[in-house]
C-alpha positions in Angstrom: -44.7 9.1 4.6 -42.0 10.8 2.5 -40.2 8.1 0.5 -37.8 10.4 -1.3 -35.5 10.7 1.7 -34.1 7.3 2.2 -30.7 7.9 3.7 -30.0 4.3 4.5 -27.0 3.1 2.5 -26.1 -0.6 2.0 -22.3 -1.1 2.3 -20.8 -4.0 0.4 -17.1 -5.1 0.7 -16.3 -6.8 -2.7 -12.7 -7.5 -2.0 -10.3 -7.8 -5.0 -12.5 -8.0 -8.0 -12.1 -7.9 -11.8 -12.8 -4.4 -13.1 -15.4 -5.5 -15.7 -17.3 -7.6 -13.1 -17.4 -4.6 -10.7 -18.5 -2.3 -13.5 -21.3 -4.6 -14.6 -22.5 -4.8 -11.0 -22.5 -1.0 -10.7 -24.5 -0.8 -13.9 -27.0 -3.4 -12.5 -27.6 -1.5 -9.3 -27.7 1.9 -11.1 -30.3 0.6 -13.5 -32.4 -0.8 -10.7 -32.5 2.5 -8.9 -33.3 4.4 -12.1 -36.1 1.9 -12.9 -37.6 2.4 -9.5 -37.5 6.1 -9.9 -39.4 5.9 -13.2 -41.9 3.5 -11.7 -42.6 6.1 -8.9 -43.5 8.8 -11.5 -47.2 9.6 -11.5 -47.8 7.5 -8.4 -49.3 9.1 -5.2 -46.7 9.9 -2.6 -48.0 7.4 -0.2 -47.7 4.6 -2.8 -44.1 5.3 -4.0 -41.4 2.9 -3.2 -38.2 4.2 -1.6 -35.0 4.0 -3.8 -32.0 2.2 -2.3 -28.5 3.5 -2.0 -25.3 1.5 -2.1 -21.6 2.0 -1.2 -19.2 -0.5 -2.7 -15.6 -0.9 -1.6 -13.1 -3.0 -3.5 -9.7 -3.2 -5.0 -8.9 -4.2 -8.6 -6.2 -6.2 -10.4 -3.9 -3.9 -12.5 -6.2 -1.9 -14.9 -6.2 1.5 -16.7 -9.5 3.2 -17.3 -10.2 6.2 -19.6 -13.1 8.5 -19.0 -15.3 10.1 -21.6 -13.4 13.3 -21.7 -10.0 11.7 -21.7 -7.4 11.3 -24.5 -6.2 7.9 -25.6 -2.7 9.4 -26.1 -2.5 9.7 -22.3 -2.0 5.9 -22.2 1.7 5.6 -22.8 1.8 1.8 -23.3 0.7 -0.5 -26.2 -1.2 -3.7 -25.9 1.9 -5.9 -25.8 3.4 -3.9 -22.9 0.1 -4.0 -21.0 0.1 -7.7 -21.3 3.7 -7.9 -20.1 2.8 -5.9 -16.9 -0.4 -7.8 -16.3 -2.7 -4.8 -16.9 -6.0 -4.4 -18.8 -7.5 -1.2 -20.3 -11.1 0.0 -20.5 -12.8 3.0 -22.0 -15.6 3.8 -19.6 -18.6 6.1 -19.0 -17.4 8.2 -16.1 -16.1 11.8 -16.3 -12.4 12.6 -16.2 -9.3 11.3 -18.0 -7.2 8.2 -17.6 -6.3 6.6 -14.3 -4.9 3.4 -12.8 -6.4 1.0 -10.4 -4.6 -1.9 -8.8 -3.8 -3.9 -5.7 -3.3 -1.8 -2.6 -5.6 0.9 -3.8 -9.0 1.5 -2.0 -11.7 2.0 -4.6 -15.1 3.3 -3.5 -18.2 3.3 -5.7 -21.2 5.2 -4.1 -24.3 4.3 -6.1 -26.7 6.9 -4.6 -30.0 8.4 -5.5 -29.1 12.0 -4.8 -32.8 12.8 -4.5 -32.4 11.1 -1.1 -29.8 13.6 -0.1 -29.4 16.7 -2.3 -29.5 17.4 -6.0 -26.1 19.1 -6.5 -23.3 17.3 -8.3 -20.7 19.9 -7.4 -21.6 19.5 -3.7 -21.5 15.7 -4.1 -18.0 15.8 -5.5 -16.7 18.2 -2.8 -18.1 15.9 -0.1 -16.4 12.9 -1.6 -13.2 14.9 -1.5 -13.9 16.0 2.0 -14.3 12.4 3.2 -10.9 11.6 1.9 -9.3 14.7 3.3 -10.7 13.9 6.7 -9.5 10.3 6.4 -6.0 11.4 5.6 -6.1 13.9 8.5 -6.7 10.8 10.7 -3.2 9.7 9.7 -1.6 13.1 10.3 -1.6 14.2 6.6 -2.6 17.7 5.5 -4.5 17.1 2.3 -6.8 19.4 0.3 -7.9 20.6 -3.1 -6.2 22.4 -5.9 -8.6 24.8 -7.8 -9.7 23.4 -11.1 -8.3 19.9 -10.4 -10.7 17.2 -9.1 -9.4 14.9 -6.4 -7.3 15.1 -3.3 -3.8 16.4 -3.1 -0.8 16.8 -0.7 1.1 20.1 -0.8 -2.0 21.6 -2.3 -1.4 25.1 -0.8 2.2 26.1 -1.6 2.4 23.5 -4.4 6.2 23.2 -4.3 5.7 19.4 -4.8 2.0 18.8 -5.3 1.1 15.1 -5.2 -2.2 13.5 -6.0 -3.3 10.8 -3.6 -6.9 10.2 -4.6 -8.5 10.4 -8.0 -12.2 10.8 -8.6 -14.5 10.4 -11.6 -18.3 9.9 -11.5 -21.3 9.4 -13.7 -24.7 10.7 -12.8 -28.1 10.4 -14.5 -31.5 11.2 -13.1 -29.5 12.1 -10.0 -28.3 8.6 -9.6 -24.5 8.2 -9.2 -21.9 5.6 -10.1 -18.1 5.2 -10.3 -16.4 7.2 -7.5 -12.9 7.5 -6.0 -9.6 5.7 -5.9 -7.4 6.3 -2.9 -3.8 5.2 -3.1 -3.0 3.3 0.1 -0.3 0.7 -0.5 -0.4 1.1 -4.3 2.6 0.3 -6.6 3.0 3.8 -7.9 5.3 2.6 -10.8 2.1 1.7 -12.8 1.4 5.4 -13.0 4.5 5.8 -15.1 2.7 4.4 -18.1 0.0 7.0 -18.2 -0.5 10.8 -17.9 -2.5 10.5 -14.7 -5.9 12.3 -15.1 -4.3 14.1 -18.0 -2.0 16.1 -15.7 1.6 15.8 -16.7 3.3 18.3 -14.3 2.3 16.9 -10.9 3.3 13.7 -9.1 1.2 10.8 -7.6 1.7 9.4 -4.1 0.2 7.0 -1.7 -0.6 6.8 2.0 2.2 4.2 2.5 4.7 6.3 0.7 3.9 9.4 2.8 3.9 7.5 6.1 6.7 5.1 5.4 4.6 2.0 6.3 1.8 0.0 4.9 -1.8 0.5 6.2 -4.5 -2.2 6.0 -7.1 -1.4 3.4 -9.9 -2.5 5.7 -8.7 0.0 8.3 -8.7 2.9 5.8 -12.1 1.8 4.4 -13.6 2.0 7.9 -12.4 5.6 8.3 -13.7 6.6 4.9 -17.1 5.0 5.7 -17.4 7.0 8.9 -16.6 10.3 7.3 -18.9 9.7 4.4 -21.7 8.8 6.8 -21.1 12.0 8.8 -20.9 14.3 5.7 -23.9 12.8 3.9 -25.9 12.1 7.1 -26.1 8.5 5.9 -27.3 5.5 7.9 -24.9 2.7 6.9 -26.0 -0.9 7.0 -24.0 -4.0 6.1 -25.2 -5.9 3.1 -24.3 -9.2 1.5 -23.0 -8.8 -2.0 -24.9 -10.4 -4.9 -24.1 -14.0 -5.9 -23.0 -12.9 -9.3 -20.3 -10.6 -8.1 
Protein backbone atom coordinates (compact mmCIF):
# COMPACT_ATOMS: atom_id res chain seq x y z
CA UNK A 1 0.00 0.00 0.00
CA UNK A 2 1.37 3.42 -0.97
CA UNK A 3 0.50 5.76 1.90
CA UNK A 4 2.17 8.81 0.37
CA UNK A 5 -0.70 9.51 -2.01
CA UNK A 6 -3.66 10.31 0.23
CA UNK A 7 -5.72 12.71 -1.89
CA UNK A 8 -8.63 12.81 0.52
CA UNK A 9 -9.10 16.36 1.83
CA UNK A 10 -11.18 17.26 4.86
CA UNK A 11 -13.23 20.40 4.23
CA UNK A 12 -14.12 22.55 7.23
CA UNK A 13 -16.39 25.61 7.12
CA UNK A 14 -15.28 27.81 10.02
CA UNK A 15 -17.68 30.70 9.42
CA UNK A 16 -16.65 34.16 10.63
CA UNK A 17 -13.69 33.62 12.90
CA UNK A 18 -11.07 35.76 14.63
CA UNK A 19 -7.86 35.87 12.61
CA UNK A 20 -5.59 34.78 15.46
CA UNK A 21 -7.87 31.85 16.29
CA UNK A 22 -7.82 30.68 12.67
CA UNK A 23 -4.05 31.16 12.45
CA UNK A 24 -3.53 29.09 15.61
CA UNK A 25 -5.74 26.36 14.19
CA UNK A 26 -3.79 26.34 10.94
CA UNK A 27 -0.55 26.05 12.88
CA UNK A 28 -1.98 23.12 14.87
CA UNK A 29 -3.01 21.17 11.76
CA UNK A 30 0.25 22.07 10.00
CA UNK A 31 2.33 20.82 12.95
CA UNK A 32 0.37 17.57 13.16
CA UNK A 33 1.01 16.82 9.48
CA UNK A 34 4.72 17.62 9.77
CA UNK A 35 5.03 15.46 12.91
CA UNK A 36 3.41 12.52 11.14
CA UNK A 37 5.78 12.92 8.21
CA UNK A 38 8.74 12.86 10.57
CA UNK A 39 7.36 9.78 12.33
CA UNK A 40 7.16 8.02 8.96
CA UNK A 41 10.86 8.52 8.32
CA UNK A 42 12.80 5.29 8.50
CA UNK A 43 9.60 3.23 8.77
CA UNK A 44 8.86 0.52 6.23
CA UNK A 45 6.41 1.63 3.56
CA UNK A 46 3.74 -0.80 4.70
CA UNK A 47 3.91 0.60 8.24
CA UNK A 48 3.74 4.31 7.43
CA UNK A 49 0.68 6.31 8.35
CA UNK A 50 -0.96 8.46 5.67
CA UNK A 51 -0.79 12.21 6.22
CA UNK A 52 -4.10 14.12 6.27
CA UNK A 53 -5.02 17.15 4.18
CA UNK A 54 -7.38 19.98 5.09
CA UNK A 55 -9.23 22.76 3.30
CA UNK A 56 -10.55 25.48 5.59
CA UNK A 57 -13.03 28.14 4.47
CA UNK A 58 -13.86 31.20 6.57
CA UNK A 59 -14.22 34.96 6.70
CA UNK A 60 -12.59 37.27 9.23
CA UNK A 61 -13.47 40.44 11.10
CA UNK A 62 -11.57 43.47 9.75
CA UNK A 63 -7.84 42.67 9.87
CA UNK A 64 -4.63 43.61 8.07
CA UNK A 65 -1.83 41.05 7.74
CA UNK A 66 1.76 41.65 6.68
CA UNK A 67 3.79 38.85 5.11
CA UNK A 68 7.48 38.17 5.69
CA UNK A 69 8.60 40.08 2.61
CA UNK A 70 6.28 43.04 3.18
CA UNK A 71 7.04 46.59 4.26
CA UNK A 72 5.42 48.07 7.37
CA UNK A 73 5.22 51.39 5.53
CA UNK A 74 2.54 49.80 3.33
CA UNK A 75 0.16 50.06 6.29
CA UNK A 76 -1.07 53.64 5.98
CA UNK A 77 -2.89 53.78 9.33
CA UNK A 78 -1.72 54.11 12.92
CA UNK A 79 -2.97 52.16 15.94
CA UNK A 80 -5.57 54.77 16.87
CA UNK A 81 -7.05 54.77 13.38
CA UNK A 82 -7.14 50.97 13.28
CA UNK A 83 -9.09 50.97 16.53
CA UNK A 84 -11.47 53.59 15.15
CA UNK A 85 -12.30 51.45 12.10
CA UNK A 86 -12.49 48.24 14.13
CA UNK A 87 -9.47 46.59 12.52
CA UNK A 88 -6.53 44.61 13.89
CA UNK A 89 -3.04 44.08 12.49
CA UNK A 90 -0.73 41.05 12.43
CA UNK A 91 2.74 40.32 11.13
CA UNK A 92 2.55 36.73 9.91
CA UNK A 93 4.69 33.96 8.45
CA UNK A 94 3.35 33.72 4.91
CA UNK A 95 4.96 35.09 1.80
CA UNK A 96 3.84 38.32 0.21
CA UNK A 97 3.19 41.84 1.43
CA UNK A 98 0.23 43.44 3.22
CA UNK A 99 -3.39 42.59 2.60
CA UNK A 100 -6.82 43.03 4.13
CA UNK A 101 -9.35 40.45 5.30
CA UNK A 102 -12.88 41.25 6.38
CA UNK A 103 -16.57 40.41 6.23
CA UNK A 104 -17.81 39.44 2.80
CA UNK A 105 -14.44 38.05 1.73
CA UNK A 106 -14.01 34.32 1.13
CA UNK A 107 -10.78 33.10 2.70
CA UNK A 108 -9.43 29.65 1.90
CA UNK A 109 -6.65 27.90 3.79
CA UNK A 110 -5.47 24.67 2.10
CA UNK A 111 -3.31 22.75 4.56
CA UNK A 112 -2.01 20.05 2.27
CA UNK A 113 0.86 17.61 2.28
CA UNK A 114 2.05 18.19 -1.27
CA UNK A 115 3.80 14.81 -1.14
CA UNK A 116 0.25 13.52 -1.59
CA UNK A 117 -0.14 15.50 -4.82
CA UNK A 118 3.04 16.94 -6.37
CA UNK A 119 6.10 18.65 -4.97
CA UNK A 120 6.13 21.90 -6.91
CA UNK A 121 5.26 25.19 -5.17
CA UNK A 122 5.03 27.10 -8.45
CA UNK A 123 2.49 24.62 -9.77
CA UNK A 124 0.64 24.77 -6.46
CA UNK A 125 0.25 28.54 -6.66
CA UNK A 126 -0.82 28.45 -10.30
CA UNK A 127 -3.50 25.84 -9.54
CA UNK A 128 -4.86 27.94 -6.66
CA UNK A 129 -5.09 30.85 -9.08
CA UNK A 130 -6.71 28.64 -11.72
CA UNK A 131 -9.42 27.52 -9.29
CA UNK A 132 -10.33 31.18 -8.69
CA UNK A 133 -10.15 32.02 -12.40
CA UNK A 134 -12.59 29.19 -13.16
CA UNK A 135 -14.88 30.27 -10.32
CA UNK A 136 -15.03 33.80 -11.67
CA UNK A 137 -15.71 32.43 -15.16
CA UNK A 138 -18.78 30.73 -13.66
CA UNK A 139 -20.08 34.26 -13.03
CA UNK A 140 -19.19 35.48 -16.50
CA UNK A 141 -15.99 37.28 -15.52
CA UNK A 142 -12.82 36.96 -17.57
CA UNK A 143 -10.06 36.80 -14.96
CA UNK A 144 -6.42 35.84 -15.27
CA UNK A 145 -2.84 36.47 -14.25
CA UNK A 146 -0.46 39.40 -14.70
CA UNK A 147 3.15 38.22 -15.15
CA UNK A 148 5.22 38.75 -12.01
CA UNK A 149 2.19 39.48 -9.80
CA UNK A 150 0.70 36.69 -7.70
CA UNK A 151 -3.08 36.50 -7.47
CA UNK A 152 -6.04 36.85 -9.81
CA UNK A 153 -6.88 39.95 -11.80
CA UNK A 154 -9.53 41.46 -14.05
CA UNK A 155 -8.40 43.36 -17.15
CA UNK A 156 -5.23 41.30 -16.91
CA UNK A 157 -4.58 41.34 -20.67
CA UNK A 158 -4.85 44.91 -21.96
CA UNK A 159 -4.37 46.29 -18.42
CA UNK A 160 -6.20 49.55 -19.12
CA UNK A 161 -7.78 49.27 -15.65
CA UNK A 162 -6.28 46.17 -13.97
CA UNK A 163 -8.13 45.19 -10.80
CA UNK A 164 -7.08 42.59 -8.26
CA UNK A 165 -9.94 40.42 -7.03
CA UNK A 166 -8.07 37.66 -5.21
CA UNK A 167 -4.87 37.88 -3.16
CA UNK A 168 -2.68 34.89 -2.33
CA UNK A 169 0.11 34.19 0.11
CA UNK A 170 1.32 30.85 1.40
CA UNK A 171 3.85 29.20 3.64
CA UNK A 172 5.31 25.77 2.87
CA UNK A 173 7.72 23.64 4.87
CA UNK A 174 8.53 19.97 4.29
CA UNK A 175 6.03 20.26 1.42
CA UNK A 176 3.19 21.07 3.84
CA UNK A 177 1.25 24.24 3.03
CA UNK A 178 -0.69 26.80 5.05
CA UNK A 179 -2.29 30.23 4.54
CA UNK A 180 -3.85 30.56 1.09
CA UNK A 181 -6.18 32.89 -0.80
CA UNK A 182 -8.63 35.73 -0.13
CA UNK A 183 -11.34 36.29 -2.75
CA UNK A 184 -13.26 39.57 -2.56
CA UNK A 185 -16.91 38.63 -2.89
CA UNK A 186 -19.03 41.21 -1.01
CA UNK A 187 -16.04 42.95 0.57
CA UNK A 188 -16.11 46.58 1.76
CA UNK A 189 -13.34 47.78 -0.53
CA UNK A 190 -12.86 51.06 1.37
CA UNK A 191 -10.66 49.15 3.84
CA UNK A 192 -8.07 48.73 1.11
CA UNK A 193 -7.64 52.52 1.09
CA UNK A 194 -5.60 52.24 4.28
CA UNK A 195 -2.87 50.01 2.82
CA UNK A 196 -0.78 49.59 -0.31
CA UNK A 197 -2.44 46.28 -1.24
CA UNK A 198 0.18 43.56 -1.72
CA UNK A 199 2.73 46.36 -2.06
CA UNK A 200 1.23 47.40 -5.45
CA UNK A 201 0.39 51.09 -5.60
CA UNK A 202 -0.62 51.52 -9.26
CA UNK A 203 -3.46 49.00 -9.59
CA UNK A 204 -6.98 48.86 -8.18
CA UNK A 205 -8.83 46.30 -6.06
CA UNK A 206 -12.30 44.98 -6.86
CA UNK A 207 -14.86 42.42 -5.74
CA UNK A 208 -17.33 40.02 -7.29
CA UNK A 209 -20.21 42.18 -6.05
CA UNK A 210 -18.74 45.35 -7.52
CA UNK A 211 -18.21 43.71 -10.91
CA UNK A 212 -21.65 42.09 -11.04
CA UNK A 213 -23.63 44.86 -9.38
CA UNK A 214 -25.15 42.47 -6.84
CA UNK A 215 -24.12 40.51 -3.78
CA UNK A 216 -23.41 36.78 -3.97
CA UNK A 217 -23.72 34.37 -1.03
CA UNK A 218 -20.28 33.38 0.24
CA UNK A 219 -21.44 29.79 0.65
CA UNK A 220 -22.37 29.64 -3.03
CA UNK A 221 -18.96 30.93 -4.12
CA UNK A 222 -17.18 28.58 -1.71
CA UNK A 223 -19.01 25.65 -3.26
CA UNK A 224 -17.75 26.58 -6.71
CA UNK A 225 -14.18 27.09 -5.47
CA UNK A 226 -14.31 23.69 -3.79
CA UNK A 227 -15.36 21.94 -6.97
CA UNK A 228 -12.65 23.57 -9.05
CA UNK A 229 -9.95 22.82 -6.48
CA UNK A 230 -11.09 19.19 -6.36
CA UNK A 231 -10.88 18.91 -10.15
CA UNK A 232 -7.51 20.62 -10.50
CA UNK A 233 -5.80 18.78 -7.64
CA UNK A 234 -7.71 15.52 -8.21
CA UNK A 235 -8.83 15.70 -4.59
CA UNK A 236 -11.51 13.66 -2.90
CA UNK A 237 -13.34 16.12 -0.66
CA UNK A 238 -14.97 14.97 2.58
CA UNK A 239 -16.93 17.06 5.05
CA UNK A 240 -15.31 17.31 8.45
CA UNK A 241 -16.41 18.76 11.76
CA UNK A 242 -14.23 21.60 12.99
CA UNK A 243 -12.32 21.17 16.23
CA UNK A 244 -13.99 22.22 19.50
CA UNK A 245 -11.28 24.79 20.13
CA UNK A 246 -11.98 26.72 16.94
